[in-house]
N, C-alpha and C positions, 0 to 999 in steps of 0.2 A: 758734160754735160752746162744745161742753163736752163735755168729756168723764168719762169713769166708768171706775174700774175695780173688779166687779163678781165674788162666788165667793171660795172660800176653797181648794178646793184646784185646779179645771179657772180658770183666768185666764178673764173673758168681757171685751175691751176695747170698749167705747162713745158714737160719739163721735155728737152730738145734732147733726144738721141743722138751718139755716135760711133761707132767702133772699131777698132780697126782695118779690114776695112770698106772704109770712107766709106759706108751702107748709113745713112741720116733718117732719122722719125720724131715725132709730134707724137708723145704720150699729153694726151687728159686725167684730171685728174675733177672730183668733183668737190676732194676737201681738204686742207694742208696738210693734218695729221692722219699718221707719228710720221711718215718721212718725207713728206712735198720739203716742210719749213728747216727739219736738217741740210737739204741737198743745200751745197756748194759748187758751183763751175768749176765742173774739171773734176768731179769723182766717179768712183768708180762701182757701179749697180750689175747687177746681176736680172737681168730680164726675163721673166718666164711668158714662152707662147703658148697660145690655147688659137690656131687655125688663122694662125699667120699676122696678129692683133696682140702687143705687147695687154698681155691682165696685171702682170704683178709686174712693182720693182722689190728689190731688197739693196738693200747697202746695212751691211755687219747686222746679219741679225734682225732687222727692222724692218716688215714688208707693208707694202699698202696698194691695195686697189685700184685700177686705175677704170676711165670711163670705160672700158672696154670686156670686163670683166666680164660674164655669162652670170646674167639670174636667176633666179631662183624664185621668179613671184609666181605664185601659182592661186593667187588669189581670185580675178578675171579668169579664170578655170572652178573654181570653188564656187562661182558665181553663175556662172553658166551652165553648172550643174546642176546646182539645186534649181536658177531659171527652165532647164529640161526637166525638170522630176516634176517642181510645182503644173508645170504644164502640162506635161500626159496629166498627173492626176487630177488640174480640173475635167479635164478633157476625158477623162475615164469616170469620174461621177459624174456628168451630165453627159455623157450619154449611157452611160446604166439602169439612172434615173428615165430619158426616153426612150429604154427598151420596159421597165418595170412596169412606168405608170404613161402607156402612151396617150392616151389625151387626157390631163394634168399633171403637166413636168413645173408646176409653176414652185418655185421660185426657181427653179436649173434652167433660166434663161440666156439667152444676150442682154435683155434689160428685166431686171434691175442691175442683179448683181454679174453678168457675166463678165462687161465688158469690165467693174469694176473689180474684180478679181484679177483680173488679165492687167490690168493695169498698177495692178500692184503688190502682183508676181515682175514682171517689167523695172518696177520704182524700186521693187525691194532689191531685187534682185543686182543693178547698176551699181545703184548708189551704194552700197555695204560694200560688194567687189568693190566700186572706185573707192568708198571711204577705207577700206581694208589695203588696198595700194599703195594709195597717199601714204599713209598716219605709217604702214608698215607694222601692221597685226598680223600671224600667224592665216595661214589660207584653214588653215582646222577652225577658227573664231566665224569665219561666213558664211557656213552650213545654219549653225544656229541663228545666225545672228536675219540674216533674211527669215526667215524662218517665222520667228518671235516678230521682225519687222510687219510680215503681212498677215497675223493674228493678231498685234495691235490695229495697223492698217483693216480688219475684217472685222476689230469689237466695235471700233471708233470711228463713229458713231456706232452705237447699234443696228444691227440689224432686225431692226421692226417692222410694221409696215405701220404709216400714219394712216389715218382717219382720209377720206378725203372730202377736199375743201371743198364744198358746198357749193353758190353763185347762191345771188343775192334770192332771186328767190325760190328757189329752194332751200333755204333761210326761213322763207316768210313763213315755206308750206310746215317745217317742221314743225318753226313753232305755234 
């Protein structure tokens, strides 16, 4: 076994493995701990294979995952599920309002609130999902956070109609 640390800003830790039958391969680690820093050239390790990739190295009961270990990253799945659910809810509400009030379906139209709601749903879903993925927050945090982000964006600024701006001639007539 041979270990090597490469990279300047982001460190990549690699171990070259060789077995008795002349097989040789390189495995990568994202961290030194707990096993990589203990490895010395010539050490005997136990490798765990999964789908032809070494996913875990073990030496004397100390295990470390390699960079090839399968990850259980469900945060983006939860975010995409919330995106689909919120889009379905928006379409349902807008469709029901159009069916119930065919002549007057304001403010449930594309302008002013439909586009804003749509952009909010996409932004909150992808923003919270990616943030949870990068930070490592559990997946079950994502649905309430997406919902809270959508509600917060929709309530600020409050959804109220502003009085129309009058042209200078209309202001003189009104006064």
